[in-house]
C-alpha positions in Angstrom: -19.9 25.3 -15.7 -23.0 23.2 -14.0 -22.5 19.3 -14.4 -25.1 16.4 -14.6 -25.0 13.2 -12.4 -24.5 11.1 -15.9 -21.0 13.3 -16.6 -19.9 11.6 -13.4 -18.2 8.2 -13.2 -16.7 6.2 -10.4 -14.4 3.9 -9.8 -15.3 1.0 -8.0 -12.4 -1.5 -5.8 -10.3 1.3 -6.2 -6.7 0.2 -5.1 -5.6 -3.2 -4.1 -8.5 -5.2 -2.3 -8.7 -8.5 -0.6 -12.2 -8.8 -1.8 -13.8 -8.1 -5.2 -17.3 -9.0 -3.8 -18.4 -5.5 -2.6 -17.8 -4.2 -6.0 -20.7 -5.7 -6.9 -23.0 -3.6 -4.3 -21.0 -0.3 -5.2 -21.8 -1.0 -9.2 -25.7 -1.2 -8.1 -25.1 1.8 -6.3 -23.9 3.6 -9.2 -26.8 2.6 -11.5 -29.0 4.0 -8.4 -27.4 7.2 -8.1 -27.7 7.6 -12.1 -23.9 7.8 -12.5 -22.8 7.8 -16.3 -20.5 5.1 -15.5 -18.3 2.6 -13.2 -14.4 2.6 -13.6 -12.7 -1.0 -12.7 -8.5 -1.0 -12.5 -7.5 -4.2 -13.4 -5.3 -6.2 -10.7 -4.8 -9.9 -11.7 -5.0 -11.0 -8.3 -8.5 -9.8 -7.3 -9.8 -7.7 -10.2 -9.3 -10.1 -13.2 -10.4 -7.9 -16.0 -13.1 -10.6 -17.6 -14.4 -12.4 -14.2 -15.1 -9.1 -12.9 -16.6 -7.2 -15.5 -18.7 -10.4 -16.3 -20.5 -10.5 -13.0 -20.8 -6.8 -13.3 -22.8 -7.0 -16.5 -25.4 -9.1 -14.7 -26.1 -6.6 -11.7 -26.2 -3.4 -13.4 -28.7 -1.8 -15.9 -27.7 1.4 -17.1 -24.3 2.6 -16.0 -21.3 2.3 -18.6 -18.8 -0.5 -17.6 -15.3 1.0 -18.0 -12.1 -1.3 -18.1 -10.1 1.4 -16.6 -7.3 0.3 -17.2 -6.0 -2.9 -18.6 -2.1 -3.3 -20.2 -1.0 -4.2 -23.6 0.6 -7.4 -23.9 -0.9 -9.4 -20.8 -3.3 -11.2 -23.3 -3.0 -12.3 -26.8 -5.0 -9.9 -29.6 -7.6 -12.7 -30.2 -8.3 -13.3 -26.5 -8.8 -9.5 -25.7 -10.8 -9.0 -28.5 -13.0 -12.0 -27.8 -13.3 -10.7 -24.2 -14.2 -7.6 -25.0 -16.7 -8.4 -27.5 -18.1 -10.9 -25.3 -18.6 -8.0 -22.3 -20.0 -5.7 -24.8 -22.8 -8.4 -25.5 -23.2 -9.4 -22.3 -23.6 -5.7 -21.1 -26.2 -4.8 -23.9 -23.2 -2.5 -25.6 -22.3 -0.7 -22.4 -18.3 -1.8 -22.2 -15.7 0.5 -22.6 -12.0 -0.9 -22.9 -9.4 0.9 -21.9 -6.1 0.4 -21.6 -2.7 2.2 -20.2 0.8 1.4 -20.1 1.6 0.7 -16.4 4.5 0.9 -14.9 7.0 0.0 -17.4 9.7 -1.2 -15.0 7.1 -3.5 -13.3 5.7 -4.7 -16.5 9.9 -5.4 -17.5 10.4 -7.6 -14.5 7.7 -10.1 -15.4 8.6 -9.9 -19.1 5.4 -8.2 -20.2 6.3 -6.0 -23.6 5.7 -2.6 -23.3 4.6 -1.0 -27.0 6.2 1.8 -28.4 3.9 4.6 -29.6 3.6 3.0 -33.0 2.7 -0.2 -31.4 0.2 1.2 -29.1 -1.7 3.0 -32.2 -1.1 -0.6 -34.3 -2.6 -2.8 -31.3 -5.8 -0.7 -31.3 -6.4 -0.7 -35.1 -5.8 -4.9 -34.8 -8.7 -4.9 -32.3 -10.8 -2.5 -34.4 -10.3 -5.2 -37.7 -10.9 -8.0 -35.7 -14.0 -6.6 -34.7 -15.2 -6.0 -38.0 -14.4 -9.7 -38.8 -11.2 -9.1 -40.5 -8.5 -11.5 -41.0 -5.0 -9.9 -39.6 -1.6 -11.0 -40.4 0.7 -8.7 -38.4 4.5 -8.1 -37.8 5.4 -5.1 -36.6 6.2 -3.0 -33.1 2.8 -4.2 -31.5 4.0 -7.9 -31.6 4.2 -10.7 -34.6 1.4 -13.0 -35.0 -0.2 -15.2 -38.1 -3.6 -15.3 -39.2 -5.6 -13.4 -36.1 -9.4 -13.8 -36.6 -12.5 -13.8 -34.6 -15.0 -16.3 -36.3 -17.6 -13.7 -35.9 -17.7 -10.3 -35.4 -19.8 -7.9 -33.9 -21.2 -4.7 -35.7 -21.0 -2.6 -32.2 -17.6 -3.2 -31.0 -16.6 -1.1 -27.4 -14.9 2.2 -27.9 -11.3 2.2 -26.8 -9.7 4.5 -24.8 -6.5 5.4 -23.1 -5.1 6.5 -20.0 -1.7 8.5 -20.2 -0.1 11.9 -19.2 3.1 12.4 -21.5 2.3 14.8 -24.3 3.4 12.0 -27.2 1.3 9.5 -25.7 -1.6 12.1 -25.2 -1.3 12.9 -29.2 -1.0 9.2 -30.1 -4.3 8.6 -28.2 -5.9 11.7 -29.7 -5.0 10.3 -33.0 -5.9 6.8 -32.6 -8.4 6.0 -29.7 -12.0 7.1 -29.1 -11.3 8.5 -25.5 -8.6 9.8 -23.1 -8.1 9.3 -19.1 -6.2 11.7 -17.4 -4.1 10.8 -14.6 -5.4 12.2 -11.3 -4.0 15.3 -9.4 -3.8 17.5 -12.5 -4.6 21.1 -11.9 -7.1 22.7 -13.6 -4.4 24.2 -15.9 -2.4 21.1 -16.3 -5.8 19.2 -17.7 -6.7 22.4 -20.0 -3.0 21.9 -21.5 -3.3 18.4 -21.8 -6.7 18.4 -23.7 -5.6 20.9 -26.3 -2.5 18.1 -27.0 -5.2 15.4 -27.2 -7.8 17.6 -29.4 -5.0 19.4 -32.0 -4.0 15.6 -32.8 -7.5 14.3 -33.5 -7.7 17.3 -35.9 -4.2 16.4 -37.6 -5.4 12.7 -37.9 -9.0 14.1 -39.8 -11.1 13.1 -36.7 -13.6 15.5 -35.1 -11.7 16.4 -32.0 -15.1 16.6 -30.0 -15.4 13.1 -31.1 -12.4 11.9 -28.6 -14.0 12.0 -25.2 -11.8 13.5 -22.0 -12.0 11.6 -19.0 -10.6 13.8 -16.0 -9.8 11.7 -12.9 -10.6 13.5 -9.8 -9.9 12.6 -6.1 -13.1 13.6 -4.6 -13.0 13.7 -0.8 -15.4 16.0 1.1 -14.8 16.6 4.5 -17.8 15.3 5.5 -16.3 11.9 5.6 -14.5 10.3 8.5 -10.9 12.0 9.3 -9.3 8.6 9.1 -11.2 7.4 6.0 -10.1 10.9 4.3 -6.3 10.3 5.2 -6.6 7.0 3.5 -8.8 8.1 0.5 -6.6 11.5 -0.1 -3.1 11.5 1.2 -2.2 7.8 0.8 -3.8 8.0 -2.7 -1.6 10.8 -3.4 1.4 9.0 -2.3 0.5 5.7 -4.4 1.3 8.1 -7.2 4.0 10.1 -6.5 6.2 7.6 -5.0 6.5 6.2 -8.5 8.9 8.2 -10.7 7.4 6.7 -13.7 4.0 8.4 -12.8 5.1 11.1 -10.4 7.1 13.3 -12.6 4.9 13.2 -15.6 2.3 14.7 -13.5 4.3 16.9 -11.9 5.6 18.2 -15.1 2.2 18.8 -16.6 1.0 21.2 -13.9 4.5 23.0 -13.6 5.3 22.1 -10.4 9.1 21.7 -8.7 10.3 18.6 -9.5 12.4 18.2 -6.7 9.6 18.3 -4.1 8.6 14.8 -4.3 12.3 13.5 -4.5 12.2 12.8 -0.3 9.0 10.6 -0.9 10.4 8.6 -3.7 13.9 8.2 -2.1 11.8 6.4 0.9 11.3 3.5 -1.4 7.7 2.8 -0.8 7.2 2.1 -4.4 7.8 -1.5 -3.2 4.7 -1.8 -1.3 2.6 -1.4 -4.3 3.1 -4.7 -6.0 4.5 -6.5 -2.9 2.5 -9.3 -0.8 1.1 -8.0 2.4 -2.0 -6.5 3.7 -3.4 -3.6 2.1 -4.6 -1.2 5.0 -0.8 -1.7 6.2 0.5 -0.7 2.7 -2.1 2.3 2.9 -1.2 3.2 6.5 2.6 3.5 5.3 1.5 5.8 2.4 -0.9 7.8 4.5 2.2 8.7 7.0 4.2 9.5 4.5 2.0 12.2 2.7 4.0 15.2 4.8 6.7 14.8 2.3 4.4 16.5 -0.2 3.5 20.2 -0.7 -0.2 20.5 0.6 -0.8 22.9 -2.2 -0.6 19.5 -4.8 -3.5 17.9 -2.6 -5.4 21.5 -2.5 -4.9 22.3 -6.4 -5.1 18.5 -8.0 -7.9 17.3 -6.2 -11.5 18.5 -5.0 -11.7 18.9 -1.3 -13.5 20.8 1.4 -17.1 20.7 1.8 -19.5 19.2 -0.8 -19.9 23.0 -2.2 -16.6 23.5 -2.7 -15.8 20.1 -3.9 -18.9 20.4 -6.6 -17.5 23.9 -7.5 -14.2 22.4 -8.4 -15.5 19.7 -10.4 -17.6 22.4 -12.4 -13.9 24.1 -12.7 -12.5 20.9 -14.5 -15.6 20.8 -16.6 -15.1 24.5 -17.5 -11.4 23.4 -18.4 -13.2 21.4 -21.5 -13.5 18.0 -20.0 -16.6 15.5 -21.0 -16.4 13.1 -18.0 -15.4 13.5 -14.4 -14.0 10.1 -13.3 -14.4 10.4 -9.4 -11.9 8.6 -7.5 -10.7 8.0 -3.8 -14.7 7.7 -2.6 -16.7 4.6 -4.0 -20.3 4.9 -5.2 -21.5 4.0 -1.7 -19.9 7.0 -0.7 -21.1 9.6 -3.1 -24.7 10.6 -2.0 -23.9 13.9 -0.9 -21.6 14.5 -4.1 -24.5 13.8 -6.4 -27.0 15.4 -4.7 -24.6 18.5 -4.2 -24.4 18.0 -8.2 -28.0 18.1 -8.8 -28.7 21.2 -6.3 -26.0 23.3 -8.4 -28.2 22.7 -11.5 
């Protein structure tokens, strides 16, 4: 099924970075390419959401600006609602607030609570009520707060989306959020199964199933790129997910892959690199070297690789599986001229 450039979204500043300023030029490039939007994954040390998104609202004109993703419990609900409302106003209503659970073991070490499914749904409800100008008193699975209120609500609050993979959380997101971000390295079959869970849950909640937008995160690495860069964007990226049992196991289960095939990688203890100190390039190099421990089939069926034509055809396969938006991962907008040209040519 042909896709259009405005169905394409792109990560800027993917992974761990030492300097957020290149993201401004990447965002400008996304605007120039006609992409539908850009995603920013929050990292507090260099990609804090409010500061970085605030800058992005002033260097772009058309692309949607997606927080992809931040985490519950890291900000007071009024602070989070106020930040999102301000970003929505600064951007001319182009902001989208995306949440994920994060790596629970890491959150636990920092004392950041991870809400259960009811708490996740309630948190979305609290934000919407604050944006509507209501006073919220709440004591439940999302937390315990007295009188929450924004002195001024907003008529066009940002959409709320949720990034997840497990079937119970997919169903929660379908029932309570405006969109769902699917994990990288899902096959088209895994994506199709995930979409069915989301759409069915939305229908059961009395919503139009098609109103919940599906973002499929596809690592897209054409062979026109330098081989050393491709290894970093594809192999190291794959290891960065599968080295975490909490992230890797659900991807493997959704795809119906052999769970034992990732054991050797997870036993190397590379997960400690993700949140440790040190140079980001050295960490990526170590991850790339460990990629041989993963089945090559996982990279070939869970990503878009090969020629530009093969990458575009693969993206079209995901659209045919039912997704609304393709989130290009690995490459950044300054590397995506050929991909966008290929999409235009395919139409």
